[in-house]
N, C-alpha and C positions, 0 to 999 in steps of 0.2 A: 652341393647344397650349402656347405659351410661358407663358400666364397660368395654366395648369393648371385651366382652367374649360371645361366643354363648350360649344361654340359654340351659339348660339341663332339662329333665323331672323331676319333683319333686313331683308328685302325688298331695296331698292336701296341701303340705307345701307352705309357702310364702317365696319367695327368699330373701326378705328384713327383715324378722322378725322371731324370734324364742323365745318362743314356738308358733308354729302355725301348724294347721293341725288336723288330726283325731287321737284320742287316745281311747284305750280300757278302759272300766270301768268294774265293777263287772258283768254287764249284757248286755253290748252293746257298742256302740260307741258314742263319743262326739266330736264335732268340737270346737276347741279353736283358737282364733286369738288375741294373746297378742302382739300387735305391739309397745306398749309403755313400758318404764321402770316401770311406776307405775302399769301397768297391770301385769308385771312379779312379782313385789313385792307383789301384791295382791294374786297371785297364791301361792307364797311361804308361805304366812301367812295362807291362806285358807287350804292348804295341810299340814300345820304344819311342814314345812321344812325351817325354817329361815336360816339354814346353807347354803342354796343355794345362799343367798344374798351376802355372802362373799367368796364363792367358786370361785376361779380364772377362772374356766371354764364357769361360768354362770353369774358372777356379772355385766358384761357390755354387751351391745348389740352385739358388734362385736365378743366377746368371745362366746356368745350364738350361733351365726351363725356358728362359727368355730367348736363348740361342739354340734351341733344340735341333733345328734343321742343320745349322752350320756344324754342330758337334756330330750329329749323325753322319753327315757327309764326310767329315774328317775320319771318323771311326771306320766307316765303310771302306774308304780308300785304303786304310791300313790293313783291314781284314782281307781285302782282295789279294794280298800278297800270298796267302796260304789257303788251304782247304778248310771246310767246316770241321772235318775230322781232326785236323791239326789244332784248330783254335779251341773248340769247346772243352776238351779235357783240361787244357791249360788255364782257361778262364775259371773253371770250377775249382781247380787246385789252388788258384789264387784267391778264392773266396767270392767269386762273382757268379751269381746264378746264371747259367747259360745252358743251351742245348741245341742240338740240330733241329731244323724244321724238316720233317719228312713229307714226301708225297704220300698219297693214299696207299699206293703199292708198297712203298718202303715201310710205312707204318704197319700195314697188314702182314708184311714179311718179317717184322722185328721179332727176335726170339721171345721177348716178353709176351707178346700177343699170342704166339703159339704155345708157350709154356703155361699160360693161364687158360688155355682152351677156348679162346674167344672166337675161333673160327670153326664152324661146323662144316663137314664135308659130306656130300651126298654123291652116290654113284652115277653112272652114265645114263640110267633110265629116265632121269628127269628131263634133260635137254639134249641128250646125245653126247654129253661129255660130263666129266665131274663138275659139280656145282659147289661153290663155297659161299656160305652166308655168315654174317657176323652175329654172334649171340650176345646176350646181355653182359655188360662188363661189371656187374655187381654180384655180390654173394649174400645169401641169407643163411645164418647158422653154418657158415663155412661151405655152403653148397651154391654152385653157380647154376642159373637156369640153363636148360638145354633146348635147342631147337628140335622139336620132335619129328618134323618132316620138312621136306623142301617146300618152297612156295608152289601153289597149284599152277598147272599149265593153263594157258589162256582158255577160258570156257569150261574148265574142268568142274567147277562148282556151280554152273548155271542152274542146274536142277534144284539145288539147295537154296540159292540166293535169289533167283528170279521166280516170281509167281507164274504159274502156267496160264495159258490163254483161257483154258476151261475154268480155272478158279476165278479169273477176272470177269467171265461172262455171268457168273452166278449172282 
């Protein structure tokens, strides 16, 4: 709105900063949000690419925005030398906001998800095997909402939800 231009879809990129977004590593994806000059400089040093600091395409914030794709390609090429697990703690330690991008299965298996009780588990009687569902990720007065029961089986609640033919005939 400030630039008086309609916004365009940018995926995971930040319209006001580059480098930002999702980058491939040797084994997965990492999200980086380097909004400050110092953070970009830290990336250059960490990735052993000091020449980017004096490259006219990348040296200043506005130039990085104008050359976003070229910078992203350079960063991704360097990140592909190592794994996500290798890079993200080093980036964070260097003051660059970063973190792994998890698959749904990886996110649900993460210790923080389990420790917060975000997964409710129901026994075999629902679908013939244990069933897990995601509960609410919020708390009120320190209490998290609980899923009281598994989802109903197909047709289980027809009598409650669908009017009977006799009722329709009246």
